[in-house]
C-alpha positions in Angstrom: -12.1 0.0 19.5 -9.9 -1.9 16.8 -10.7 -2.3 13.2 -10.6 -5.9 11.9 -7.4 -6.8 10.5 -8.0 -6.8 6.8 -9.5 -3.1 7.2 -6.6 -2.0 9.3 -4.1 -3.6 6.4 -6.0 -1.6 3.6 -6.0 1.6 5.9 -2.1 1.5 6.7 -1.1 0.4 2.9 -3.4 3.5 1.7 -1.9 5.9 4.4 1.7 4.6 3.6 1.5 5.1 0.0 0.1 8.6 0.2 2.9 9.4 2.9 5.4 8.1 0.2 4.2 10.0 -2.5 4.3 13.3 -0.5 7.2 12.8 1.5 9.4 9.7 0.6 12.0 10.4 3.1 9.8 10.1 6.1 9.8 6.7 7.8 6.6 4.7 8.4 6.2 2.1 10.9 3.3 0.4 12.6 3.2 0.3 16.5 1.8 -2.8 18.0 1.1 -4.7 15.0 2.1 -8.0 14.0 4.9 -9.3 11.4 1.7 -10.2 9.2 0.2 -6.9 9.1 3.6 -5.3 8.4 4.4 -7.3 5.6 0.7 -7.1 3.9 0.3 -3.3 4.5 4.1 -2.1 4.1 5.6 -5.1 2.1 8.4 -5.4 4.9 9.1 -6.3 8.6 11.8 -4.8 10.3 12.3 -7.5 12.9 10.6 -6.2 16.2 11.5 -3.3 18.2 15.4 -3.3 17.6 14.6 -3.2 13.8 12.1 -0.4 14.0 14.7 1.5 16.3 17.6 0.8 13.7 15.1 1.9 11.1 14.1 5.1 12.5 17.8 6.0 13.6 19.1 5.3 10.0 16.7 7.9 9.0 18.2 10.4 11.5 21.9 9.6 11.6 22.6 9.3 7.8 26.3 9.3 6.9 
């Protein structure tokens, strides 16, 4: 089962907002979602798998 896109976007945005309130250093990403969903739910798009990898690595390997 998969929720319709508008419902997923609302759920992802709410969850992301709460995570950022409680733990702003924790990266949030959406597995297997389109660029449109990323942008509407999180406000950005990392640019595919390479971008997600770079985003997560930046959190682990901070200078």
